[in-house]
SELUMVO-687707 format. One record per residue (C-alpha): residue number from 1; residue in three letters; x, y, z. Coordinates in steps of 0.5 Angstrom, whole numbers, plus 500, padded with zeros to 3 digits. Example, Ala and Ser with C-alpha at 12.3 -4.5 7.8 and 13.67 -1.06 7.14 Angstrom:
+-----+------+-----+-----+-----+
| seq | type |  c1 |  c2 |  c3 |
+-----+------+-----+-----+-----+
|   1 |  ALA | 525 | 491 | 516 |
|   2 |  SER | 527 | 498 | 514 |
+-----+------+-----+-----+-----+
***
This chain:
+-----+------+-----+-----+-----+
| seq | type |  c1 |  c2 |  c3 |
+-----+------+-----+-----+-----+
|   1 |  UNK | 177 | 503 | 262 |
|   2 |  UNK | 170 | 502 | 266 |
|   3 |  UNK | 167 | 495 | 267 |
|   4 |  UNK | 160 | 494 | 267 |
|   5 |  UNK | 159 | 499 | 262 |
|   6 |  UNK | 152 | 496 | 260 |
|   7 |  UNK | 150 | 498 | 267 |
|   8 |  UNK | 152 | 505 | 266 |
|   9 |  UNK | 148 | 506 | 259 |
|  10 |  UNK | 142 | 503 | 263 |
|  11 |  UNK | 143 | 507 | 269 |
|  12 |  UNK | 143 | 513 | 264 |
|  13 |  UNK | 137 | 512 | 260 |
|  14 |  UNK | 133 | 511 | 267 |
|  15 |  UNK | 136 | 517 | 270 |
|  16 |  UNK | 133 | 521 | 263 |
|  17 |  UNK | 126 | 517 | 265 |
|  18 |  UNK | 126 | 520 | 272 |
|  19 |  UNK | 128 | 527 | 270 |
|  20 |  UNK | 121 | 527 | 266 |
|  21 |  UNK | 117 | 523 | 271 |
|  22 |  UNK | 119 | 527 | 277 |
|  23 |  UNK | 116 | 534 | 273 |
|  24 |  UNK | 110 | 530 | 271 |
|  25 |  UNK | 104 | 534 | 275 |
|  26 |  UNK | 100 | 527 | 276 |
|  27 |  UNK | 107 | 524 | 279 |
|  28 |  UNK | 108 | 530 | 284 |
|  29 |  UNK | 100 | 530 | 286 |
|  30 |  UNK | 102 | 523 | 289 |
|  31 |  UNK | 107 | 525 | 294 |
|  32 |  UNK | 109 | 518 | 296 |
|  33 |  UNK | 111 | 516 | 289 |
|  34 |  UNK | 114 | 522 | 288 |
|  35 |  UNK | 119 | 522 | 294 |
|  36 |  UNK | 120 | 515 | 292 |
|  37 |  UNK | 122 | 517 | 285 |
|  38 |  UNK | 126 | 523 | 288 |
|  39 |  UNK | 130 | 518 | 292 |
|  40 |  UNK | 132 | 514 | 286 |
|  41 |  UNK | 134 | 520 | 282 |
|  42 |  UNK | 139 | 522 | 288 |
|  43 |  UNK | 142 | 516 | 288 |
|  44 |  UNK | 143 | 516 | 280 |
|  45 |  UNK | 145 | 523 | 279 |
|  46 |  UNK | 152 | 523 | 282 |
|  47 |  UNK | 154 | 517 | 278 |
|  48 |  UNK | 151 | 519 | 271 |
|  49 |  UNK | 155 | 526 | 272 |
|  50 |  UNK | 161 | 523 | 274 |
|  51 |  UNK | 160 | 518 | 267 |
|  52 |  UNK | 159 | 524 | 263 |
|  53 |  UNK | 165 | 527 | 266 |
|  54 |  UNK | 169 | 521 | 264 |
|  55 |  UNK | 166 | 521 | 257 |
|  56 |  UNK | 168 | 528 | 256 |
|  57 |  UNK | 175 | 526 | 258 |
|  58 |  UNK | 175 | 520 | 253 |
|  59 |  UNK | 173 | 524 | 247 |
|  60 |  UNK | 178 | 529 | 249 |
|  61 |  UNK | 183 | 523 | 249 |
|  62 |  UNK | 180 | 521 | 242 |
|  63 |  UNK | 181 | 528 | 239 |
|  64 |  UNK | 188 | 529 | 241 |
|  65 |  UNK | 190 | 522 | 238 |
|  66 |  UNK | 187 | 524 | 232 |
|  67 |  UNK | 191 | 531 | 232 |
|  68 |  UNK | 197 | 528 | 234 |
|  69 |  UNK | 197 | 523 | 228 |
|  70 |  UNK | 196 | 528 | 223 |
|  71 |  UNK | 203 | 528 | 219 |
|  72 |  UNK | 203 | 535 | 217 |
|  73 |  UNK | 203 | 537 | 225 |
|  74 |  UNK | 210 | 540 | 227 |
|  75 |  UNK | 213 | 537 | 233 |
|  76 |  UNK | 211 | 542 | 238 |
|  77 |  UNK | 204 | 541 | 237 |
|  78 |  UNK | 205 | 533 | 237 |
|  79 |  UNK | 208 | 534 | 244 |
|  80 |  UNK | 202 | 538 | 246 |
|  81 |  UNK | 197 | 533 | 244 |
|  82 |  UNK | 201 | 528 | 248 |
|  83 |  UNK | 201 | 532 | 254 |
|  84 |  UNK | 193 | 533 | 253 |
|  85 |  UNK | 192 | 525 | 252 |
|  86 |  UNK | 196 | 524 | 258 |
|  87 |  UNK | 192 | 529 | 263 |
|  88 |  UNK | 186 | 526 | 260 |
|  89 |  UNK | 187 | 519 | 261 |
|  90 |  UNK | 189 | 520 | 268 |
|  91 |  UNK | 183 | 524 | 269 |
|  92 |  UNK | 179 | 518 | 266 |
|  93 |  UNK | 183 | 513 | 271 |
|  94 |  UNK | 181 | 517 | 277 |
|  95 |  UNK | 173 | 518 | 274 |
|  96 |  UNK | 173 | 511 | 273 |
|  97 |  UNK | 175 | 509 | 280 |
|  98 |  UNK | 170 | 514 | 283 |
|  99 |  UNK | 164 | 511 | 279 |
| 100 |  UNK | 166 | 504 | 281 |
| 101 |  UNK | 165 | 507 | 288 |
| 102 |  UNK | 159 | 510 | 287 |
| 103 |  UNK | 156 | 504 | 284 |
| 104 |  UNK | 157 | 500 | 290 |
| 105 |  UNK | 151 | 497 | 293 |
| 106 |  UNK | 149 | 502 | 299 |
| 107 |  UNK | 147 | 500 | 306 |
| 108 |  UNK | 140 | 502 | 306 |
| 109 |  UNK | 141 | 504 | 314 |
| 110 |  UNK | 146 | 509 | 312 |
| 111 |  UNK | 142 | 515 | 313 |
| 112 |  UNK | 138 | 513 | 319 |
| 113 |  UNK | 139 | 516 | 326 |
| 114 |  UNK | 142 | 511 | 331 |
| 115 |  UNK | 141 | 509 | 338 |
| 116 |  UNK | 148 | 507 | 342 |
| 117 |  UNK | 148 | 503 | 348 |
| 118 |  UNK | 155 | 503 | 352 |
| 119 |  UNK | 156 | 498 | 357 |
| 120 |  UNK | 162 | 497 | 362 |
| 121 |  UNK | 165 | 491 | 361 |
| 122 |  UNK | 171 | 487 | 365 |
| 123 |  UNK | 175 | 492 | 370 |
| 124 |  UNK | 170 | 494 | 375 |
| 125 |  UNK | 170 | 501 | 377 |
| 126 |  UNK | 175 | 503 | 371 |
| 127 |  UNK | 171 | 500 | 366 |
| 128 |  UNK | 165 | 504 | 368 |
| 129 |  UNK | 170 | 510 | 368 |
| 130 |  UNK | 172 | 508 | 361 |
| 131 |  UNK | 165 | 507 | 359 |
| 132 |  UNK | 164 | 515 | 361 |
| 133 |  UNK | 170 | 517 | 357 |
| 134 |  UNK | 167 | 513 | 351 |
| 135 |  UNK | 160 | 517 | 352 |
| 136 |  UNK | 163 | 523 | 352 |
| 137 |  UNK | 167 | 522 | 346 |
| 138 |  UNK | 161 | 520 | 342 |
| 139 |  UNK | 157 | 526 | 345 |
| 140 |  UNK | 163 | 531 | 343 |
| 141 |  UNK | 163 | 528 | 336 |
| 142 |  UNK | 156 | 529 | 335 |
| 143 |  UNK | 157 | 536 | 337 |
| 144 |  UNK | 162 | 537 | 331 |
| 145 |  UNK | 157 | 534 | 326 |
| 146 |  UNK | 152 | 538 | 329 |
| 147 |  UNK | 147 | 532 | 331 |
| 148 |  UNK | 143 | 532 | 337 |
| 149 |  UNK | 144 | 527 | 342 |
| 150 |  UNK | 139 | 525 | 347 |
| 151 |  UNK | 140 | 520 | 353 |
| 152 |  UNK | 134 | 515 | 354 |
| 153 |  UNK | 137 | 511 | 360 |
| 154 |  UNK | 143 | 511 | 364 |
| 155 |  UNK | 146 | 507 | 370 |
| 156 |  UNK | 151 | 512 | 373 |
| 157 |  UNK | 154 | 509 | 380 |
| 158 |  UNK | 156 | 513 | 385 |
| 159 |  UNK | 163 | 512 | 384 |
| 160 |  UNK | 163 | 515 | 378 |
| 161 |  UNK | 163 | 513 | 370 |
| 162 |  UNK | 157 | 509 | 367 |
| 163 |  UNK | 155 | 502 | 368 |
| 164 |  UNK | 150 | 503 | 362 |
| 165 |  UNK | 147 | 508 | 358 |
| 166 |  UNK | 143 | 508 | 352 |
| 167 |  UNK | 142 | 515 | 348 |
| 168 |  UNK | 140 | 517 | 341 |
| 169 |  UNK | 144 | 521 | 336 |
| 170 |  UNK | 140 | 524 | 330 |
| 171 |  UNK | 143 | 527 | 324 |
| 172 |  UNK | 144 | 526 | 317 |
| 173 |  UNK | 148 | 520 | 316 |
| 174 |  UNK | 149 | 518 | 323 |
| 175 |  UNK | 149 | 511 | 322 |
| 176 |  UNK | 154 | 511 | 316 |
| 177 |  UNK | 159 | 514 | 321 |
| 178 |  UNK | 158 | 511 | 327 |
| 179 |  UNK | 156 | 504 | 325 |
| 180 |  UNK | 164 | 502 | 325 |
| 181 |  UNK | 164 | 503 | 333 |
| 182 |  UNK | 160 | 497 | 335 |
| 183 |  UNK | 164 | 492 | 338 |
| 184 |  UNK | 169 | 491 | 345 |
| 185 |  UNK | 173 | 498 | 346 |
| 186 |  UNK | 179 | 496 | 351 |
| 187 |  UNK | 183 | 501 | 355 |
| 188 |  UNK | 190 | 500 | 358 |
| 189 |  UNK | 192 | 505 | 363 |
| 190 |  UNK | 194 | 506 | 370 |
| 191 |  UNK | 188 | 507 | 375 |
| 192 |  UNK | 188 | 513 | 380 |
| 193 |  UNK | 187 | 508 | 386 |
| 194 |  UNK | 193 | 504 | 383 |
| 195 |  UNK | 199 | 506 | 388 |
| 196 |  UNK | 204 | 501 | 385 |
| 197 |  UNK | 203 | 504 | 378 |
| 198 |  UNK | 201 | 498 | 374 |
| 199 |  UNK | 197 | 498 | 368 |
| 200 |  UNK | 190 | 495 | 368 |
| 201 |  UNK | 186 | 493 | 362 |
| 202 |  UNK | 179 | 494 | 362 |
| 203 |  UNK | 173 | 494 | 357 |
| 204 |  UNK | 167 | 497 | 355 |
| 205 |  UNK | 162 | 494 | 350 |
| 206 |  UNK | 158 | 499 | 344 |
| 207 |  UNK | 152 | 497 | 340 |
| 208 |  UNK | 150 | 502 | 335 |
| 209 |  UNK | 143 | 501 | 332 |
| 210 |  UNK | 140 | 504 | 326 |
| 211 |  UNK | 133 | 507 | 329 |
| 212 |  UNK | 127 | 503 | 326 |
| 213 |  UNK | 121 | 507 | 322 |
| 214 |  UNK | 114 | 505 | 325 |
| 215 |  UNK | 112 | 502 | 318 |
| 216 |  UNK | 118 | 497 | 319 |
| 217 |  UNK | 117 | 494 | 325 |
| 218 |  UNK | 110 | 492 | 327 |
| 219 |  UNK | 110 | 490 | 334 |
| 220 |  UNK | 103 | 487 | 337 |
| 221 |  UNK | 101 | 490 | 343 |
| 222 |  UNK | 099 | 484 | 346 |
| 223 |  UNK | 107 | 481 | 346 |
| 224 |  UNK | 109 | 487 | 351 |
| 225 |  UNK | 109 | 487 | 358 |
| 226 |  UNK | 109 | 494 | 361 |
| 227 |  UNK | 112 | 495 | 368 |
| 228 |  UNK | 112 | 501 | 372 |
| 229 |  UNK | 116 | 503 | 378 |
| 230 |  UNK | 120 | 509 | 381 |
| 231 |  UNK | 126 | 512 | 378 |
| 232 |  UNK | 132 | 512 | 382 |
| 233 |  UNK | 138 | 516 | 381 |
| 234 |  UNK | 139 | 523 | 379 |
| 235 |  UNK | 132 | 526 | 376 |
| 236 |  UNK | 129 | 532 | 380 |
| 237 |  UNK | 124 | 532 | 385 |
| 238 |  UNK | 119 | 527 | 382 |
| 239 |  UNK | 125 | 521 | 383 |
| 240 |  UNK | 122 | 516 | 388 |
| 241 |  UNK | 115 | 520 | 389 |
| 242 |  UNK | 112 | 517 | 382 |
| 243 |  UNK | 112 | 511 | 378 |
| 244 |  UNK | 115 | 514 | 372 |
| 245 |  UNK | 120 | 509 | 370 |
| 246 |  UNK | 118 | 504 | 365 |
| 247 |  UNK | 120 | 497 | 363 |
| 248 |  UNK | 118 | 494 | 357 |
| 249 |  UNK | 119 | 486 | 356 |
| 250 |  UNK | 118 | 483 | 349 |
| 251 |  UNK | 115 | 476 | 351 |
| 252 |  UNK | 116 | 473 | 344 |
| 253 |  UNK | 124 | 475 | 344 |
| 254 |  UNK | 125 | 476 | 351 |
| 255 |  UNK | 128 | 483 | 350 |
| 256 |  UNK | 128 | 488 | 356 |
| 257 |  UNK | 128 | 495 | 355 |
| 258 |  UNK | 128 | 500 | 361 |
| 259 |  UNK | 127 | 508 | 361 |
| 260 |  UNK | 127 | 512 | 367 |
| 261 |  UNK | 131 | 519 | 364 |
| 262 |  UNK | 124 | 523 | 364 |
| 263 |  UNK | 120 | 525 | 370 |
| 264 |  UNK | 114 | 523 | 365 |
| 265 |  UNK | 112 | 516 | 365 |
| 266 |  UNK | 109 | 517 | 358 |
| 267 |  UNK | 115 | 520 | 355 |
| 268 |  UNK | 119 | 514 | 358 |
| 269 |  UNK | 115 | 509 | 355 |
| 270 |  UNK | 115 | 512 | 348 |
| 271 |  UNK | 123 | 512 | 349 |
| 272 |  UNK | 123 | 505 | 351 |
| 273 |  UNK | 119 | 503 | 345 |
| 274 |  UNK | 124 | 507 | 340 |
| 275 |  UNK | 130 | 503 | 343 |
| 276 |  UNK | 125 | 496 | 343 |
| 277 |  UNK | 124 | 497 | 336 |
| 278 |  UNK | 131 | 499 | 334 |
| 279 |  UNK | 133 | 492 | 338 |
| 280 |  UNK | 128 | 488 | 334 |
| 281 |  UNK | 130 | 491 | 327 |
| 282 |  UNK | 137 | 490 | 329 |
| 283 |  UNK | 135 | 482 | 330 |
| 284 |  UNK | 132 | 482 | 324 |
| 285 |  UNK | 138 | 485 | 320 |
| 286 |  UNK | 142 | 480 | 323 |
| 287 |  UNK | 138 | 474 | 321 |
| 288 |  UNK | 138 | 477 | 314 |
| 289 |  UNK | 146 | 478 | 314 |
| 290 |  UNK | 147 | 471 | 317 |
| 291 |  UNK | 144 | 468 | 311 |
| 292 |  UNK | 149 | 472 | 306 |
| 293 |  UNK | 155 | 472 | 311 |
| 294 |  UNK | 160 | 473 | 305 |
| 295 |  UNK | 157 | 481 | 305 |
| 296 |  UNK | 160 | 482 | 312 |
| 297 |  UNK | 167 | 479 | 311 |
| 298 |  UNK | 171 | 485 | 310 |
| 299 |  UNK | 177 | 488 | 314 |
| 300 |  UNK | 172 | 492 | 318 |
| 301 |  UNK | 170 | 486 | 322 |
| 302 |  UNK | 163 | 483 | 323 |
| 303 |  UNK | 160 | 488 | 327 |
| 304 |  UNK | 159 | 483 | 332 |
| 305 |  UNK | 159 | 486 | 339 |
| 306 |  UNK | 164 | 481 | 342 |
| 307 |  UNK | 169 | 483 | 337 |
| 308 |  UNK | 175 | 487 | 340 |
| 309 |  UNK | 175 | 493 | 335 |
| 310 |  UNK | 180 | 498 | 338 |
| 311 |  UNK | 185 | 499 | 344 |
| 312 |  UNK | 186 | 506 | 348 |
| 313 |  UNK | 193 | 506 | 351 |
| 314 |  UNK | 194 | 512 | 356 |
| 315 |  UNK | 201 | 511 | 357 |
| 316 |  UNK | 203 | 511 | 350 |
| 317 |  UNK | 197 | 516 | 348 |
| 318 |  UNK | 196 | 511 | 343 |
| 319 |  UNK | 189 | 509 | 339 |
| 320 |  UNK | 189 | 503 | 335 |
| 321 |  UNK | 184 | 500 | 331 |
| 322 |  UNK | 185 | 492 | 330 |
| 323 |  UNK | 181 | 491 | 324 |
| 324 |  UNK | 185 | 496 | 319 |
| 325 |  UNK | 191 | 496 | 323 |
| 326 |  UNK | 191 | 504 | 324 |
| 327 |  UNK | 194 | 507 | 330 |
| 328 |  UNK | 194 | 515 | 332 |
| 329 |  UNK | 198 | 518 | 338 |
| 330 |  UNK | 193 | 523 | 339 |
| 331 |  UNK | 189 | 520 | 344 |
| 332 |  UNK | 186 | 526 | 348 |
| 333 |  UNK | 184 | 529 | 341 |
| 334 |  UNK | 181 | 522 | 339 |
| 335 |  UNK | 177 | 522 | 346 |
| 336 |  UNK | 175 | 529 | 345 |
| 337 |  UNK | 171 | 527 | 339 |
| 338 |  UNK | 176 | 528 | 333 |
| 339 |  UNK | 175 | 521 | 330 |
| 340 |  UNK | 174 | 523 | 323 |
| 341 |  UNK | 180 | 520 | 321 |
| 342 |  UNK | 179 | 513 | 323 |
| 343 |  UNK | 172 | 513 | 321 |
| 344 |  UNK | 175 | 515 | 314 |
| 345 |  UNK | 180 | 510 | 314 |
| 346 |  UNK | 174 | 505 | 316 |
| 347 |  UNK | 170 | 507 | 310 |
| 348 |  UNK | 176 | 506 | 305 |
| 349 |  UNK | 177 | 499 | 308 |
| 350 |  UNK | 170 | 497 | 307 |
| 351 |  UNK | 170 | 500 | 300 |
| 352 |  UNK | 176 | 497 | 298 |
| 353 |  UNK | 173 | 490 | 300 |
| 354 |  UNK | 167 | 491 | 297 |
| 355 |  UNK | 170 | 493 | 290 |
| 356 |  UNK | 174 | 487 | 290 |
| 357 |  UNK | 167 | 483 | 291 |
| 358 |  UNK | 164 | 488 | 286 |
| 359 |  UNK | 169 | 486 | 281 |
| 360 |  UNK | 169 | 479 | 281 |
+-----+------+-----+-----+-----+
***
């Protein structure tokens, strides 16, 4: 019932080797090597444990069939054996499906922290208000996951809402849950200033970037132009009195990052550099992914920021994800950060697409 059985046999042998290696004092002394082996051990362990459970169920089926074939066995005993065969066969099917999912190639960025960028799109002040709603939604979701959120740069107009905001979310598996949010989010509602009661449509663009490690993105300091200027907006007594805001321009790519959230120029520069590295890392990933575009052809979309992914309809209290055709009528709860059900559905859809490709 399990395809790719050879893979599991080899994986089991590798798992046994790793059990020995990670207990070797010489390996433990080399912490970098030990961590690398532990990472591979952690990846294989759930697959192997599931495979062992599958083998136990398979043996139970074989034993029950052998006992049921005994001519001396009475009808009640044979019926009991048939029931056990049915139970264990169903267990084997479920375990086989679970093993297939565990064997799917993992996104190497899934465990990373993320940098999220939200920008108001079409719709003027209403788009800015919607961008503010999205920021609150992600912030509330992060709170529910016990993740840490930190604003890196923000442009908040006097009329309210958010024109643009960049913030980081730190927590285990942050990218694995939030990566599906990249794209165009659309809102349909009646603005407070609309006297005629007409529904307006506005948009906001979201980009979710995996945070890059220093060792992965090597930036030549000579490629960066650093400009400092006085901060504007809310920021305490130091605003407009010191040149604390920082603008970094990566000249080879033309990428520009600004940060003015901190009163310290040094802190703003460090935050801006973190965002710049994340953007450069995303550019490199996009380049690699374009070379193997078939890996991105799935129900959950390409992740392209120009792709409309979801509509928030206030009159109907409805949220619809256009990639998987899922609709929920709990808009208020959704905007309060209760998005797990939608994320789970997106994860399942992506796994289904991967399983199809994996079986080919």
